[in-house]
All heavy atoms as a GROMACS GRO file, in nm:
protein
  651
    1MET      N    1   7.245   1.225  10.584
    1MET     CA    2   7.371   1.256  10.646
    1MET      C    3   7.482   1.167  10.592
    1MET      O    4   7.598   1.203  10.597
    1MET     CB    5   7.360   1.235  10.797
    1MET     CG    6   7.297   1.348  10.871
    1MET     SD    7   7.429   1.451  10.920
    1MET     CE    8   7.377   1.515  11.070
    2SER      N    9   7.447   1.049  10.543
    2SER     CA   10   7.550   0.959  10.494
    2SER      C   11   7.618   1.010  10.369
    2SER      O   12   7.728   0.969  10.336
    2SER     CB   13   7.491   0.819  10.468
    2SER     OG   14   7.389   0.830  10.369
    3ASP      N   15   7.552   1.100  10.295
    3ASP     CA   16   7.612   1.152  10.173
    3ASP      C   17   7.694   1.278  10.199
    3ASP      O   18   7.738   1.345  10.107
    3ASP     CB   19   7.506   1.178  10.068
    3ASP     CG   20   7.402   1.278  10.117
    3ASP    OD1   21   7.397   1.303  10.238
    3ASP    OD2   22   7.324   1.328  10.032
    4MET      N   23   7.718   1.313  10.327
    4MET     CA   24   7.798   1.430  10.361
    4MET      C   25   7.946   1.398  10.343
    4MET      O   26   7.993   1.291  10.374
    4MET     CB   27   7.774   1.465  10.509
    4MET     CG   28   7.742   1.609  10.530
    4MET     SD   29   7.756   1.664  10.699
    4MET     CE   30   7.628   1.578  10.782
    5SER      N   31   8.016   1.496  10.292
    5SER     CA   32   8.161   1.479  10.278
    5SER      C   33   8.229   1.506  10.411
    5SER      O   34   8.169   1.558  10.505
    5SER     CB   35   8.214   1.573  10.170
    5SER     OG   36   8.209   1.706  10.217
    6PHE      N   37   8.355   1.467  10.418
    6PHE     CA   38   8.432   1.488  10.541
    6PHE      C   39   8.444   1.636  10.572
    6PHE      O   40   8.435   1.675  10.689
    6PHE     CB   41   8.571   1.424  10.524
    6PHE     CG   42   8.657   1.441  10.644
    6PHE    CD1   43   8.634   1.370  10.760
    6PHE    CD2   44   8.763   1.532  10.644
    6PHE    CE1   45   8.712   1.385  10.871
    6PHE    CE2   46   8.842   1.550  10.755
    6PHE     CZ   47   8.817   1.476  10.869
    7LYS      N   48   8.461   1.719  10.470
    7LYS     CA   49   8.474   1.863  10.491
    7LYS      C   50   8.345   1.922  10.545
    7LYS      O   51   8.347   2.005  10.637
    7LYS     CB   52   8.512   1.931  10.360
    7LYS     CG   53   8.536   2.078  10.374
    7LYS     CD   54   8.580   2.141  10.245
    7LYS     CE   55   8.603   2.289  10.267
    7LYS     NZ   56   8.634   2.360  10.144
    8GLN      N   57   8.232   1.879  10.495
    8GLN     CA   58   8.103   1.929  10.544
    8GLN      C   59   8.082   1.885  10.690
    8GLN      O   60   8.033   1.964  10.771
    8GLN     CB   61   7.989   1.876  10.457
    8GLN     CG   62   7.983   1.938  10.319
    8GLN     CD   63   7.878   1.870  10.234
    8GLN    OE1   64   7.846   1.752  10.252
    8GLN    NE2   65   7.824   1.945  10.137
    9ALA      N   66   8.120   1.764  10.720
    9ALA     CA   67   8.104   1.715  10.858
    9ALA      C   68   8.196   1.793  10.951
    9ALA      O   69   8.156   1.828  11.063
    9ALA     CB   70   8.137   1.565  10.865
   10LYS      N   71   8.318   1.822  10.906
   10LYS     CA   72   8.412   1.898  10.986
   10LYS      C   73   8.358   2.039  11.011
   10LYS      O   74   8.365   2.092  11.122
   10LYS     CB   75   8.547   1.903  10.916
   10LYS     CG   76   8.654   1.971  10.994
   10LYS     CD   77   8.787   1.969  10.920
   10LYS     CE   78   8.890   2.048  10.993
   10LYS     NZ   79   9.015   2.057  10.918
   11ASP      N   80   8.304   2.103  10.908
   11ASP     CA   81   8.244   2.236  10.922
   11ASP      C   82   8.127   2.234  11.020
   11ASP      O   83   8.111   2.323  11.103
   11ASP     CB   84   8.197   2.291  10.787
   11ASP     CG   85   8.312   2.330  10.696
   11ASP    OD1   86   8.423   2.349  10.748
   11ASP    OD2   87   8.287   2.340  10.572
   12LEU      N   88   8.047   2.131  11.011
   12LEU     CA   89   7.932   2.117  11.102
   12LEU      C   90   7.979   2.101  11.245
   12LEU      O   91   7.923   2.164  11.337
   12LEU     CB   92   7.846   1.999  11.060
   12LEU     CG   93   7.716   1.980  11.134
   12LEU    CD1   94   7.627   2.102  11.117
   12LEU    CD2   95   7.645   1.854  11.085
   13VAL      N   96   8.081   2.023  11.269
   13VAL     CA   97   8.135   2.004  11.405
   13VAL      C   98   8.191   2.136  11.457
   13VAL      O   99   8.172   2.172  11.574
   13VAL     CB  100   8.240   1.892  11.406
   13VAL    CG1  101   8.317   1.891  11.537
   13VAL    CG2  102   8.176   1.757  11.381
   14GLU      N  103   8.261   2.210  11.372
   14GLU     CA  104   8.316   2.339  11.415
   14GLU      C  105   8.205   2.437  11.453
   14GLU      O  106   8.218   2.510  11.552
   14GLU     CB  107   8.404   2.397  11.305
   14GLU     CG  108   8.537   2.327  11.289
   14GLU     CD  109   8.619   2.380  11.173
   14GLU    OE1  110   8.570   2.470  11.100
   14GLU    OE2  111   8.731   2.333  11.156
   15LYS      N  112   8.098   2.439  11.374
   15LYS     CA  113   7.985   2.526  11.406
   15LYS      C  114   7.921   2.486  11.538
   15LYS      O  115   7.883   2.572  11.619
   15LYS     CB  116   7.882   2.521  11.294
   15LYS     CG  117   7.924   2.592  11.169
   15LYS     CD  118   7.817   2.583  11.063
   15LYS     CE  119   7.863   2.649  10.933
   15LYS     NZ  120   7.762   2.639  10.828
   16ILE      N  121   7.909   2.356  11.561
   16ILE     CA  122   7.850   2.308  11.687
   16ILE      C  123   7.939   2.347  11.805
   16ILE      O  124   7.891   2.392  11.909
   16ILE     CB  125   7.827   2.156  11.682
   16ILE    CG1  126   7.713   2.125  11.585
   16ILE    CG2  127   7.793   2.102  11.820
   16ILE    CD1  128   7.692   1.978  11.559
   17GLU      N  129   8.071   2.333  11.790
   17GLU     CA  130   8.162   2.370  11.896
   17GLU      C  131   8.158   2.520  11.923
   17GLU      O  132   8.160   2.564  12.038
   17GLU     CB  133   8.306   2.328  11.860
   17GLU     CG  134   8.328   2.179  11.868
   17GLU     CD  135   8.466   2.138  11.817
   17GLU    OE1  136   8.537   2.222  11.759
   17GLU    OE2  137   8.502   2.021  11.836
   18LEU      N  138   8.150   2.601  11.817
   18LEU     CA  139   8.140   2.745  11.833
   18LEU      C  140   8.010   2.782  11.905
   18LEU      O  141   8.007   2.868  11.994
   18LEU     CB  142   8.147   2.814  11.696
   18LEU     CG  143   8.140   2.966  11.699
   18LEU    CD1  144   8.259   3.024  11.774
   18LEU    CD2  145   8.135   3.020  11.557
   19THR      N  146   7.903   2.713  11.870
   19THR     CA  147   7.775   2.738  11.935
   19THR      C  148   7.782   2.702  12.082
   19THR      O  149   7.730   2.773  12.169
   19THR     CB  150   7.664   2.654  11.866
   19THR    OG1  151   7.659   2.689  11.729
   19THR    CG2  152   7.530   2.681  11.930
   20GLU      N  153   7.850   2.591  12.114
   20GLU     CA  154   7.865   2.549  12.254
   20GLU      C  155   7.944   2.653  12.333
   20GLU      O  156   7.906   2.690  12.444
   20GLU     CB  157   7.936   2.414  12.260
   20GLU     CG  158   7.954   2.364  12.402
   20GLU     CD  159   8.032   2.234  12.407
   20GLU    OE1  160   8.076   2.186  12.302
   20GLU    OE2  161   8.049   2.183  12.518
   21VAL      N  162   8.051   2.706  12.276
   21VAL     CA  163   8.131   2.806  12.344
   21VAL      C  164   8.051   2.933  12.366
   21VAL      O  165   8.052   2.993  12.474
   21VAL     CB  166   8.260   2.836  12.263
   21VAL    CG1  167   8.330   2.959  12.316
   21VAL    CG2  168   8.353   2.717  12.264
   22SER      N  169   7.975   2.973  12.265
   22SER     CA  170   7.896   3.096  12.282
   22SER      C  171   7.784   3.075  12.384
   22SER      O  172   7.752   3.166  12.460
   22SER     CB  173   7.840   3.141  12.147
   22SER     OG  174   7.747   3.048  12.097
   23LEU      N  175   7.727   2.956  12.388
   23LEU     CA  176   7.623   2.927  12.490
   23LEU      C  177   7.683   2.928  12.630
   23LEU      O  178   7.622   2.979  12.724
   23LEU     CB  179   7.556   2.793  12.462
   23LEU     CG  180   7.452   2.792  12.351
   23LEU    CD1  181   7.405   2.649  12.326
   23LEU    CD2  182   7.335   2.880  12.386
   24GLN      N  183   7.803   2.874  12.645
   24GLN     CA  184   7.868   2.875  12.776
   24GLN      C  185   7.896   3.019  12.822
   24GLN      O  186   7.876   3.054  12.938
   24GLN     CB  187   7.999   2.796  12.772
   24GLN     CG  188   7.979   2.647  12.765
   24GLN     CD  189   8.110   2.571  12.746
   24GLN    OE1  190   8.214   2.633  12.722
   24GLN    NE2  191   8.104   2.440  12.757
   25LYS      N  192   7.941   3.102  12.729
   25LYS     CA  193   7.966   3.242  12.763
   25LYS      C  194   7.836   3.313  12.799
   25LYS      O  195   7.831   3.391  12.894
   25LYS     CB  196   8.033   3.315  12.647
   25LYS     CG  197   8.068   3.458  12.680
   25LYS     CD  198   8.137   3.524  12.564
   25LYS     CE  199   8.175   3.669  12.588
   25LYS     NZ  200   8.092   3.747  12.673
   26THR      N  201   7.730   3.285  12.724
   26THR     CA  202   7.601   3.345  12.753
   26THR      C  203   7.549   3.304  12.891
   26THR      O  204   7.499   3.388  12.967
   26THR     CB  205   7.498   3.306  12.645
   26THR    OG1  206   7.548   3.345  12.518
   26THR    CG2  207   7.363   3.370  12.670
   27VAL      N  208   7.562   3.178  12.926
   27VAL     CA  209   7.521   3.129  13.057
   27VAL      C  210   7.602   3.197  13.166
   27VAL      O  211   7.548   3.238  13.270
   27VAL     CB  212   7.531   2.976  13.066
   27VAL    CG1  213   7.517   2.926  13.208
   27VAL    CG2  214   7.426   2.910  12.977
   28LYS      N  215   7.731   3.210  13.144
   28LYS     CA  216   7.818   3.276  13.242
   28LYS      C  217   7.777   3.421  13.262
   28LYS      O  218   7.768   3.471  13.374
   28LYS     CB  219   7.963   3.269  13.196
   28LYS     CG  220   8.061   3.331  13.289
   28LYS     CD  221   8.202   3.322  13.233
   28LYS     CE  222   8.298   3.406  13.314
   28LYS     NZ  223   8.429   3.415  13.252
   29ASP      N  224   7.747   3.491  13.149
   29ASP     CA  225   7.703   3.629  13.159
   29ASP      C  226   7.568   3.642  13.231
   29ASP      O  227   7.547   3.734  13.310
   29ASP     CB  228   7.693   3.692  13.018
   29ASP     CG  229   7.828   3.713  12.954
   29ASP    OD1  230   7.930   3.708  13.026
   29ASP    OD2  231   7.832   3.732  12.830
   30ILE      N  232   7.479   3.550  13.204
   30ILE     CA  233   7.348   3.552  13.271
   30ILE      C  234   7.364   3.529  13.420
   30ILE      O  235   7.298   3.595  13.500
   30ILE     CB  236   7.254   3.448  13.207
   30ILE    CG1  237   7.211   3.495  13.067
   30ILE    CG2  238   7.130   3.426  13.293
   30ILE    CD1  239   7.133   3.393  12.989
   31GLU      N  240   7.450   3.435  13.458
   31GLU     CA  241   7.472   3.411  13.600
   31GLU      C  242   7.532   3.531  13.671
   31GLU      O  243   7.494   3.566  13.783
   31GLU     CB  244   7.561   3.288  13.619
   31GLU     CG  245   7.493   3.157  13.586
   31GLU     CD  246   7.586   3.037  13.590
   31GLU    OE1  247   7.708   3.058  13.601
   31GLU    OE2  248   7.534   2.926  13.582
   32GLU      N  249   7.627   3.598  13.603
   32GLU     CA  250   7.688   3.719  13.661
   32GLU      C  251   7.585   3.830  13.675
   32GLU      O  252   7.580   3.898  13.776
   32GLU     CB  253   7.806   3.764  13.574
   32GLU     CG  254   7.875   3.888  13.625
   32GLU     CD  255   7.942   3.866  13.760
   32GLU    OE1  256   7.982   3.754  13.791
   32GLU    OE2  257   7.953   3.966  13.835
   33SER      N  258   7.501   3.845  13.573
   33SER     CA  259   7.395   3.946  13.580
   33SER      C  260   7.297   3.916  13.690
   33SER      O  261   7.250   4.007  13.761
   33SER     CB  262   7.322   3.955  13.446
   33SER     OG  263   7.408   3.996  13.344
   34SER      N  264   7.266   3.791  13.708
   34SER     CA  265   7.173   3.750  13.814
   34SER      C  266   7.233   3.781  13.951
   34SER      O  267   7.164   3.831  14.040
   34SER     CB  268   7.144   3.601  13.801
   34SER     OG  269   7.062   3.558  13.906
   35ARG      N  270   7.362   3.752  13.968
   35ARG     CA  271   7.428   3.784  14.096
   35ARG      C  272   7.427   3.935  14.122
   35ARG      O  273   7.397   3.980  14.233
   35ARG     CB  274   7.573   3.733  14.095
   35ARG     CG  275   7.593   3.601  14.161
   35ARG     CD  276   7.740   3.573  14.188
   35ARG     NE  277   7.824   3.583  14.068
   35ARG     CZ  278   7.843   3.487  13.979
   35ARG    NH1  279   7.780   3.372  13.994
   35ARG    NH2  280   7.922   3.504  13.876
   36THR      N  281   7.458   4.012  14.019
   36THR     CA  282   7.459   4.157  14.032
   36THR      C  283   7.319   4.210  14.065
   36THR      O  284   7.303   4.298  14.150
   36THR     CB  285   7.510   4.221  13.903
   36THR    OG1  286   7.637   4.167  13.870
   36THR    CG2  287   7.522   4.372  13.917
   37PHE      N  288   7.219   4.155  13.999
   37PHE     CA  289   7.081   4.196  14.024
   37PHE      C  290   7.039   4.162  14.167
   37PHE      O  291   6.975   4.245  14.235
   37PHE     CB  292   6.988   4.128  13.924
   37PHE     CG  293   6.844   4.168  13.938
   37PHE    CD1  294   6.804   4.296  13.905
   37PHE    CD2  295   6.750   4.080  13.986
   37PHE    CE1  296   6.672   4.334  13.917
   37PHE    CE2  297   6.619   4.117  14.000
   37PHE     CZ  298   6.579   4.244  13.965
   38ASN      N  299   7.078   4.044  14.216
   38ASN     CA  300   7.044   4.006  14.354
   38ASN      C  301   7.112   4.099  14.454
   38ASN      O  302   7.053   4.135  14.556
   38ASN     CB  303   7.082   3.861  14.381
   38ASN     CG  304   6.988   3.764  14.314
   38ASN    OD1  305   6.873   3.797  14.287
   38ASN    ND2  306   7.037   3.645  14.286
   39GLU      N  307   7.236   4.138  14.425
   39GLU     CA  308   7.306   4.232  14.513
   39GLU      C  309   7.236   4.368  14.513
   39GLU      O  310   7.221   4.430  14.618
   39GLU     CB  311   7.452   4.246  14.467
   39GLU     CG  312   7.532   4.345  14.549
   39GLU     CD  313   7.550   4.302  14.693
   39GLU    OE1  314   7.540   4.184  14.726
   39GLU    OE2  315   7.574   4.393  14.776
   40ALA      N  316   7.192   4.412  14.396
   40ALA     CA  317   7.120   4.539  14.387
   40ALA      C  318   6.989   4.534  14.464
   40ALA      O  319   6.952   4.629  14.533
   40ALA     CB  320   7.095   4.575  14.241
   41LEU      N  321   6.919   4.421  14.457
   41LEU     CA  322   6.795   4.405  14.534
   41LEU      C  323   6.822   4.408  14.684
   41LEU      O  324   6.745   4.466  14.760
   41LEU     CB  325   6.725   4.275  14.496
   41LEU     CG  326   6.652   4.272  14.362
   41LEU    CD1  327   6.594   4.134  14.337
   41LEU    CD2  328   6.544   4.377  14.356
   42ARG      N  329   6.932   4.347  14.725
   42ARG     CA  330   6.968   4.347  14.868
   42ARG      C  331   6.998   4.489  14.915
   42ARG      O  332   6.950   4.531  15.021
   42ARG     CB  333   7.089   4.256  14.891
   42ARG     CG  334   7.119   4.232  15.037
   42ARG     CD  335   7.238   4.140  15.056
   42ARG     NE  336   7.362   4.200  15.014
   42ARG     CZ  337   7.430   4.289  15.087
   42ARG    NH1  338   7.385   4.327  15.204
   42ARG    NH2  339   7.544   4.339  15.043
   43GLN      N  340   7.073   4.564  14.835
   43GLN     CA  341   7.104   4.704  14.870
   43GLN      C  342   6.975   4.787  14.874
   43GLN      O  343   6.959   4.873  14.961
   43GLN     CB  344   7.202   4.762  14.769
   43GLN     CG  345   7.340   4.702  14.773
   43GLN     CD  346   7.414   4.737  14.901
   43GLN    OE1  347   7.388   4.840  14.963
   43GLN    NE2  348   7.504   4.650  14.938
   44GLN      N  349   6.885   4.763  14.779
   44GLN     CA  350   6.760   4.838  14.776
   44GLN      C  351   6.677   4.809  14.901
   44GLN      O  352   6.616   4.898  14.958
   44GLN     CB  353   6.681   4.799  14.651
   44GLN     CG  354   6.554   4.878  14.634
   44GLN     CD  355   6.480   4.838  14.507
   44GLN    OE1  356   6.506   4.732  14.450
   44GLN    NE2  357   6.388   4.920  14.463
   45LYS      N  358   6.675   4.683  14.946
   45LYS     CA  359   6.601   4.648  15.066
   45LYS      C  360   6.659   4.719  15.188
   45LYS      O  361   6.585   4.769  15.274
   45LYS     CB  362   6.603   4.496  15.087
   45LYS     CG  363   6.519   4.452  15.204
   45LYS     CD  364   6.511   4.301  15.210
   45LYS     CE  365   6.412   4.263  15.316
   45LYS     NZ  366   6.467   4.217  15.438
   46ILE      N  367   6.791   4.724  15.195
   46ILE     CA  368   6.856   4.795  15.306
   46ILE      C  369   6.818   4.942  15.307
   46ILE      O  370   6.784   5.001  15.409
   46ILE     CB  371   7.011   4.779  15.299
   46ILE    CG1  372   7.049   4.634  15.329
   46ILE    CG2  373   7.081   4.873  15.392
   46ILE    CD1  374   7.194   4.602  15.301
   47ILE      N  375   6.819   5.004  15.188
   47ILE     CA  376   6.783   5.144  15.177
   47ILE      C  377   6.639   5.166  15.217
   47ILE      O  378   6.605   5.262  15.291
   47ILE     CB  379   6.810   5.196  15.034
   47ILE    CG1  380   6.960   5.204  15.010
   47ILE    CG2  381   6.746   5.331  15.011
   47ILE    CD1  382   6.998   5.228  14.867
   48LEU      N  383   6.550   5.079  15.172
   48LEU     CA  384   6.408   5.094  15.207
   48LEU      C  385   6.384   5.075  15.357
   48LEU      O  386   6.290   5.133  15.412
   48LEU     CB  387   6.322   4.996  15.127
   48LEU     CG  388   6.308   5.030  14.979
   48LEU    CD1  389   6.231   4.920  14.908
   48LEU    CD2  390   6.239   5.163  14.961
   49ASP      N  391   6.466   4.995  15.422
   49ASP     CA  392   6.453   4.979  15.568
   49ASP      C  393   6.502   5.103  15.641
   49ASP      O  394   6.453   5.136  15.750
   49ASP     CB  395   6.531   4.856  15.614
   49ASP     CG  396   6.468   4.726  15.571
   49ASP    OD1  397   6.348   4.727  15.535
   49ASP    OD2  398   6.539   4.623  15.571
   50ILE      N  399   6.600   5.174  15.585
   50ILE     CA  400   6.659   5.290  15.652
   50ILE      C  401   6.576   5.416  15.632
   50ILE      O  402   6.574   5.505  15.718
   50ILE     CB  403   6.803   5.310  15.602
   50ILE    CG1  404   6.890   5.196  15.650
   50ILE    CG2  405   6.861   5.441  15.649
   50ILE    CD1  406   7.030   5.199  15.594
   51VAL      N  407   6.506   5.429  15.520
   51VAL     CA  408   6.435   5.553  15.484
   51VAL      C  409   6.338   5.602  15.592
   51VAL      O  410   6.339   5.720  15.625
   51VAL     CB  411   6.365   5.537  15.346
   51VAL    CG1  412   6.263   5.646  15.323
   51VAL    CG2  413   6.468   5.536  15.236
   52PRO      N  414   6.252   5.518  15.652
   52PRO     CA  415   6.160   5.571  15.753
   52PRO      C  416   6.231   5.636  15.872
   52PRO      O  417   6.188   5.741  15.921
   52PRO     CB  418   6.079   5.449  15.797
   52PRO     CG  419   6.087   5.357  15.683
   52PRO     CD  420   6.222   5.377  15.621
   53SER      N  421   6.339   5.575  15.920
   53SER     CA  422   6.408   5.633  16.035
   53SER      C  423   6.475   5.765  15.995
   53SER      O  424   6.481   5.859  16.075
   53SER     CB  425   6.509   5.535  16.093
   53SER     OG  426   6.634   5.543  16.030
   54ILE      N  427   6.526   5.771  15.873
   54ILE     CA  428   6.589   5.897  15.828
   54ILE      C  429   6.484   6.006  15.814
   54ILE      O  430   6.510   6.121  15.850
   54ILE     CB  431   6.664   5.873  15.694
   54ILE    CG1  432   6.787   5.788  15.720
   54ILE    CG2  433   6.704   6.005  15.631
   54ILE    CD1  434   6.862   5.749  15.597
   55ASN      N  435   6.367   5.971  15.764
   55ASN     CA  436   6.260   6.071  15.753
   55ASN      C  437   6.220   6.124  15.890
   55ASN      O  438   6.195   6.243  15.906
   55ASN     CB  439   6.137   6.011  15.682
   55ASN     CG  440   6.154   6.004  15.532
   55ASN    OD1  441   6.237   6.074  15.477
   55ASN    ND2  442   6.076   5.919  15.469
   56PHE      N  443   6.213   6.036  15.990
   56PHE     CA  444   6.181   6.080  16.125
   56PHE      C  445   6.289   6.175  16.177
   56PHE      O  446   6.259   6.278  16.234
   56PHE     CB  447   6.166   5.958  16.217
   56PHE     CG  448   6.148   5.995  16.362
   56PHE    CD1  449   6.028   6.046  16.406
   56PHE    CD2  450   6.253   5.983  16.451
   56PHE    CE1  451   6.010   6.081  16.539
   56PHE    CE2  452   6.238   6.018  16.584
   56PHE     CZ  453   6.116   6.068  16.627
   57LYS      N  454   6.414   6.139  16.157
   57LYS     CA  455   6.524   6.223  16.205
   57LYS      C  456   6.525   6.358  16.134
   57LYS      O  457   6.551   6.461  16.197
   57LYS     CB  458   6.658   6.152  16.183
   57LYS     CG  459   6.679   6.033  16.273
   57LYS     CD  460   6.810   5.962  16.243
   57LYS     CE  461   6.827   5.839  16.329
   57LYS     NZ  462   6.952   5.768  16.297
   58LEU      N  463   6.498   6.359  16.004
   58LEU     CA  464   6.494   6.487  15.931
   58LEU      C  465   6.379   6.575  15.978
   58LEU      O  466   6.395   6.696  15.991
   58LEU     CB  467   6.483   6.461  15.780
   58LEU     CG  468   6.611   6.417  15.710
   58LEU    CD1  469   6.581   6.386  15.564
   58LEU    CD2  470   6.719   6.523  15.720
   59GLY      N  471   6.264   6.514  16.005
   59GLY     CA  472   6.152   6.591  16.057
   59GLY      C  473   6.182   6.652  16.192
   59GLY      O  474   6.152   6.768  16.218
   60PHE      N  475   6.245   6.572  16.279
   60PHE     CA  476   6.283   6.621  16.410
   60PHE      C  477   6.386   6.733  16.398
   60PHE      O  478   6.380   6.834  16.469
   60PHE     CB  479   6.340   6.505  16.493
   60PHE     CG  480   6.361   6.538  16.636
   60PHE    CD1  481   6.253   6.560  16.720
   60PHE    CD2  482   6.489   6.546  16.687
   60PHE    CE1  483   6.272   6.590  16.853
   60PHE    CE2  484   6.510   6.577  16.819
   60PHE     CZ  485   6.401   6.599  16.903
   61MET      N  486   6.482   6.719  16.306
   61MET     CA  487   6.583   6.822  16.286
   61MET      C  488   6.519   6.952  16.235
   61MET      O  489   6.559   7.061  16.276
   61MET     CB  490   6.689   6.773  16.188
   61MET     CG  491   6.806   6.868  16.177
   61MET     SD  492   6.938   6.807  16.072
   61MET     CE  493   6.865   6.828  15.914
   62LYS      N  494   6.421   6.943  16.147
   62LYS     CA  495   6.353   7.063  16.097
   62LYS      C  496   6.284   7.137  16.212
   62LYS      O  497   6.287   7.259  16.218
   62LYS     CB  498   6.250   7.026  15.991
   62LYS     CG  499   6.310   6.986  15.859
   62LYS     CD  500   6.201   6.948  15.760
   62LYS     CE  501   6.259   6.894  15.631
   62LYS     NZ  502   6.155   6.848  15.538
   63ILE      N  503   6.224   7.062  16.302
   63ILE     CA  504   6.158   7.124  16.417
   63ILE      C  505   6.261   7.196  16.504
   63ILE      O  506   6.239   7.310  16.549
   63ILE     CB  507   6.079   7.019  16.498
   63ILE    CG1  508   5.960   6.970  16.416
   63ILE    CG2  509   6.034   7.076  16.631
   63ILE    CD1  510   5.888   6.853  16.478
   64LEU      N  511   6.374   7.130  16.530
   64LEU     CA  512   6.480   7.192  16.611
   64LEU      C  513   6.536   7.316  16.545
   64LEU      O  514   6.556   7.419  16.612
   64LEU     CB  515   6.592   7.092  16.639
   64LEU     CG  516   6.560   6.980  16.736
   64LEU    CD1  517   6.678   6.884  16.746
   64LEU    CD2  518   6.524   7.034  16.871
   65VAL      N  519   6.561   7.312  16.417
   65VAL     CA  520   6.616   7.428  16.346
   65VAL      C  521   6.513   7.541  16.347
   65VAL      O  522   6.548   7.658  16.369
   65VAL     CB  523   6.658   7.391  16.202
   65VAL    CG1  524   6.688   7.514  16.119
   65VAL    CG2  525   6.779   7.297  16.205
   66GLY      N  526   6.389   7.510  16.324
   66GLY     CA  527   6.285   7.612  16.328
   66GLY      C  528   6.274   7.675  16.464
   66GLY      O  529   6.257   7.798  16.477
   67THR      N  530   6.284   7.595  16.570
   67THR     CA  531   6.279   7.648  16.707
   67THR      C  532   6.398   7.740  16.735
   67THR      O  533   6.382   7.848  16.792
   67THR     CB  534   6.278   7.531  16.808
   67THR    OG1  535   6.168   7.446  16.777
   67THR    CG2  536   6.265   7.582  16.949
   68ASN      N  537   6.516   7.697  16.692
   68ASN     CA  538   6.635   7.780  16.712
   68ASN      C  539   6.626   7.910  16.633
   68ASN      O  540   6.663   8.017  16.685
   68ASN     CB  541   6.761   7.704  16.671
   68ASN     CG  542   6.800   7.600  16.774
   68ASN    OD1  543   6.764   7.610  16.890
   68ASN    ND2  544   6.869   7.497  16.729
   69LEU      N  545   6.578   7.905  16.511
   69LEU     CA  546   6.563   8.028  16.432
   69LEU      C  547   6.460   8.122  16.496
   69LEU      O  548   6.480   8.243  16.500
   69LEU     CB  549   6.523   7.996  16.289
   69LEU     CG  550   6.634   7.936  16.200
   69LEU    CD1  551   6.577   7.901  16.063
   69LEU    CD2  552   6.750   8.030  16.188
   70GLY      N  553   6.352   8.062  16.547
   70GLY     CA  554   6.252   8.144  16.615
   70GLY      C  555   6.308   8.209  16.740
   70GLY      O  556   6.279   8.326  16.769
   71PHE      N  557   6.389   8.133  16.812
   71PHE     CA  558   6.452   8.190  16.933
   71PHE      C  559   6.546   8.304  16.897
   71PHE      O  560   6.544   8.411  16.960
   71PHE     CB  561   6.529   8.078  17.006
   71PHE     CG  562   6.601   8.125  17.127
   71PHE    CD1  563   6.531   8.161  17.243
   71PHE    CD2  564   6.739   8.137  17.128
   71PHE    CE1  565   6.598   8.206  17.356
   71PHE    CE2  566   6.806   8.179  17.240
   71PHE     CZ  567   6.736   8.215  17.356
   72LEU      N  568   6.630   8.284  16.794
   72LEU     CA  569   6.722   8.390  16.753
   72LEU      C  570   6.647   8.511  16.700
   72LEU      O  571   6.684   8.626  16.728
   72LEU     CB  572   6.819   8.337  16.646
   72LEU     CG  573   6.921   8.233  16.695
   72LEU    CD1  574   7.002   8.181  16.577
   72LEU    CD2  575   7.010   8.293  16.801
   73LEU      N  576   6.544   8.488  16.621
   73LEU     CA  577   6.464   8.600  16.571
   73LEU      C  578   6.397   8.675  16.685
   73LEU      O  579   6.393   8.800  16.687
   73LEU     CB  580   6.360   8.548  16.472
   73LEU     CG  581   6.281   8.652  16.396
   73LEU    CD1  582   6.374   8.734  16.308
   73LEU    CD2  583   6.173   8.585  16.313
   74GLY      N  584   6.352   8.604  16.785
   74GLY     CA  585   6.292   8.669  16.903
   74GLY      C  586   6.394   8.750  16.979
   74GLY      O  587   6.362   8.861  17.025
   75LEU      N  588   6.516   8.702  16.991
   75LEU     CA  589   6.620   8.778  17.057
   75LEU      C  590   6.654   8.906  16.981
   75LEU      O  591   6.670   9.014  17.041
   75LEU     CB  592   6.748   8.695  17.073
   75LEU     CG  593   6.746   8.587  17.180
   75LEU    CD1  594   6.878   8.507  17.175
   75LEU    CD2  595   6.729   8.649  17.316
   76VAL      N  596   6.662   8.896  16.848
   76VAL     CA  597   6.693   9.014  16.766
   76VAL      C  598   6.581   9.116  16.778
   76VAL      O  599   6.606   9.234  16.794
   76VAL     CB  600   6.717   8.972  16.619
   76VAL    CG1  601   6.721   9.094  16.526
   76VAL    CG2  602   6.847   8.893  16.607
   77ILE      N  603   6.458   9.071  16.768
   77ILE     CA  604   6.344   9.162  16.780
   77ILE      C  605   6.341   9.225  16.919
   77ILE      O  606   6.320   9.346  16.934
   77ILE     CB  607   6.213   9.088  16.749
   77ILE    CG1  608   6.203   9.054  16.602
   77ILE    CG2  609   6.091   9.172  16.792
   77ILE    CD1  610   6.085   8.966  16.563
   78GLY      N  611   6.363   9.146  17.021
   78GLY     CA  612   6.360   9.198  17.158
   78GLY      C  613   6.476   9.297  17.186
   78GLY      O  614   6.458   9.393  17.260
   79LYS      N  615   6.589   9.270  17.129
   79LYS     CA  616   6.704   9.356  17.156
   79LYS      C  617   6.701   9.485  17.077
   79LYS      O  618   6.729   9.592  17.133
   79LYS     CB  619   6.831   9.275  17.120
   79LYS     CG  620   6.959   9.353  17.130
   79LYS     CD  621   7.018   9.337  17.265
   79LYS     CE  622   7.154   9.411  17.264
   79LYS     NZ  623   7.205   9.433  17.391
   80TYR      N  624   6.672   9.480  16.947
   80TYR     CA  625   6.687   9.598  16.862
   80TYR      C  626   6.555   9.668  16.826
   80TYR      O  627   6.557   9.786  16.802
   80TYR     CB  628   6.759   9.560  16.731
   80TYR     CG  629   6.901   9.512  16.757
   80TYR    CD1  630   6.935   9.378  16.741
   80TYR    CD2  631   7.000   9.601  16.798
   80TYR    CE1  632   7.065   9.334  16.764
   80TYR    CE2  633   7.129   9.557  16.824
   80TYR     CZ  634   7.160   9.424  16.806
   80TYR     OH  635   7.287   9.381  16.830
   81ILE      N  636   6.449   9.597  16.825
   81ILE     CA  637   6.325   9.662  16.782
   81ILE      C  638   6.245   9.710  16.904
   81ILE      O  639   6.189   9.820  16.901
   81ILE     CB  640   6.243   9.567  16.693
   81ILE    CG1  641   6.321   9.539  16.565
   81ILE    CG2  642   6.106   9.624  16.662
   81ILE    CD1  643   6.254   9.444  16.470
   82LEU      N  644   6.239   9.636  17.008
   82LEU     CA  645   6.161   9.678  17.124
   82LEU      C  646   6.248   9.756  17.215
   82LEU      O  647   6.286   9.822  17.276
   82LEU     CB  648   6.104   9.557  17.198
   82LEU     CG  649   6.007   9.473  17.118
   82LEU    CD1  650   5.964   9.352  17.203
   82LEU    CD2  651   5.885   9.553  17.080
   0.00000   0.00000   0.00000
C-alpha cells in the first residue's frame, strides 16, 4: 500500500464511499421491505381470523335462500298447477 500513488488512493476512497452509500440504500430498502412484509402478514392473519365466520354466514344464507325459493316454488305450484 505504501507504493500507491495519491490518485490511486483517492480512487480507492471514492469506491469505498460509493460502496458505503449503496450499502446504506440497500439496508434502507431491506428495512422497508421487511415493514411491508410484516404489514402483509398482519393483514393475512386478520383475513384468516374472519374467514370461518364468513363461511358460517354464507352457509346460513344459502339455507335461507333455498328455503325461500322452495316456498315460492311451492306457492307457484299450488296456485297454477294444482
